[in-house]
N, C-alpha and C positions, 0 to 999 in steps of 0.2 A: 500382381500388386505393383502399383506405381511407386518408384523410389523417389525420395525427395532430392531435389537438385542441390548442388553445393551452396547456391545462394539461399535456398530455403533452409538448409541445415545451419547456415550461418545466422539467419534470422531467428531460428529456433534457439540457438545458443545464446544470442544477445538477449532474447526474451526471458529465458530461464535465468540468466545472470542478473538481469535487471530486476526480475520478480524476487529473486533470492536476496539481493542486497537491499532492495527497497523494504521488503518485509522485515529483515533483521533490523534495519535502522528504525523503522516505525515501532517495532516492539520495544526498543530501548527508549525512544523519544516519547511515545504515547503513554508509557507506564506512569511516569510522574504526573502527567496531565490528567490521565484517567483517575488516578488516586486523589488528586486535588478536586476534580469535579465530583467525585463520589462523596467527599467529606466536607467540602467547602460550603459556607453559607454567604459567601461574598456577593455583593450586588453585581459584580462583574461576571458572575457565573453564566447568566443567560447570554451575555454578549460573546463570551468565549465559546459556549456551546454553538451559538449561531455561526460564528466564523469557522469553527472546526467542521460543522456539518454542511457548509456552503457547497463543497464539491458534489454533494448528493443531488442538488437541484441546478447547479450552474452548468451550462453546456461545456463540454471539455474544450471545444475550440475557443470559447471565451476565456477560460482559465489559461489555456496555452498561449493565447494572444497577449494577455497582460503579463504573463511570465516572460514572454519574448520581448515585450516593451521594457520591462524592468531590468532584464538581464542583458539586453542588447548593448552594443557599443555606445549608443547614445542614451541608454537608460541610466537611472541613478545607481542601481546596484552594479550594473555593468561597468560604469565609470569607476566606482569604488574598487571593484575587483581588479581592474586594470591599474589603478593608482597603487594598489597594494602589491602589484607584480604578479597577480594570479592569471591563469589562462581563462579565456572566455568560456562560459558555460553553455552558450548558444551553440547548437549543432554538435554537442559533445555527449558522451555517455554520462558524464557527471551531471550535466544538465538534465538528462533523462531521469536520473535517480532523484534529483531535487523535485522535478515536476511530478514524477510518479508518487513520491512521498506525500506531496500536498494533495494530489488527486485521490489517493487511496487512504488517506488519514482516517476518514469516518469509518471505514470498514475494519480498521484495527482498533480505533479508539472506542467505538461503541461497545463491542463485546467486553473489552477490559473494564470500561466504566460500569457496565451491568454486573460484571463479576465482582468487582470491589464493593459495589453498592449492596449486593446480596449477602456479602459476608457479615455486614452489620458491625456494631461496636462491641458486642458481648465477647467474642473470642479475643479481641485485642485488649479489652479491659481485664479479662481473665489473665492474659499473659503479663499485663502490666503489674498485676498483684503479685506475680512471681518474680518481679524485679527485672523483667525484660525491657530493654531500652527500645526507643522508637524504631531504630533500624533492625534490631533483633526481632521485634514484633512483625515488622513488614516481611522480613526474609523467612522467618520460621513459621509464621501463622498465615499472613495474607497471601503470599505467593503460592503456597501449596493449595490453599482453598480456592484460589483464582485460576487454577490450572485449566479447567474447562474453558474459561474465557480466553486464555492464551492460545489454546488449540484452535478455537473458533476464529480468533483474530488472525492468527498466522495463516490459516487455511483460506479465509476470505480475502485477506490482504494479498496473498500470493496469486490467487486466481484472478482477482480484479486487476492487478498490475499486469498480469500476463495478457489480458485482453484489451489493453488500452490502445486508443487510436488517435483521438483528437489532440490530446496534450503532447503525445509523442511526435506527431506529424508537425505541429506548430513549433515546438521548442527544439526538437532534435532533427527535424528533416527526415530524410529517407536515404541515409548514406549506407550502402551495403558494407557489412562487416563492422560498422561502428554504431549507427543509430537505427538501422533497419530492423524492425521486429516483425513478429508474425502477422500482426494486423496490417501493417503497411505492405508486407509481402503479398498478402491476399489482395490488397488494393491494386498493387502492380499487376498481378495476374488478371484481375478483372478488366483493368484498363487495356491489357494486351489481348483480351478476349480468350485468355487461357483458362477456361472454366474448369478444366479437369484438375489442374493443380490448385486452383482456388477452392474447389470442392474438397480436395484432399486436406488442405490446411484448415479450412473452416470446419470440416467434420471432426478433425482432431480436437479443435478448441471446443466444439459443441459437446463432444463426449466427455472431455475433461471437466467442463463447467458443470454438466449434469452430475458427474461423479462427485465433484466437490460439494454441490448443494445436497446431494443425497446423503453424503457422509455427515455434513453439518446437521441436517435435520434429524436423521435417524440416531446418530450418536448423541446429539444434543438432547433429544427426547429421552434417551436412556441414561442421561447423566454422565456420558463419556466413561462408563464403567469398563474395566478391562474384562474381556470375555473369560 
């Protein structure tokens, strides 16, 4: 069995760290947005849904390019960050987290949106009759009932972030130990005609992706019940 090189192990670590941090951030940020989408009747709702789902159809390189333009030294957000004394997000791990969060948002938001929508208003209204406040109703009723959605969102968000390429390459570059992830490491191996190591990393991602989808579909069909 071929062992991973130190560079590949570093790329694996960066990928796992990126996927973990991005998924955690998205679960926090997408929760209020998913709740609003599930209950709002605002005329802005279709626009918000469109913008949030845009990464599903937009090529990753396009998204990465515009993030690079916005966050670059000459971009409006890049200039604002520099004026505030912050470090540039371009070619940094923090920039990768931001780009990954935007790119993986639909994969976390949609399961949460569906979970909250399926709860309906009846359980919340019943809790309200028992004098439960809005926050209490959300924490005590909505969150437990939405648990399957959170499991699916975390699983899909983590897996999708782990396999990113276009956004990562455009915004973070390919810096070993900092912004080089598994997908860019595979690209390096292919460019160097090192197909053996490219196969090794690709096969690992393929097996992981199949396992994630199998878990989501089988457990989702069974209602995520505990065995």
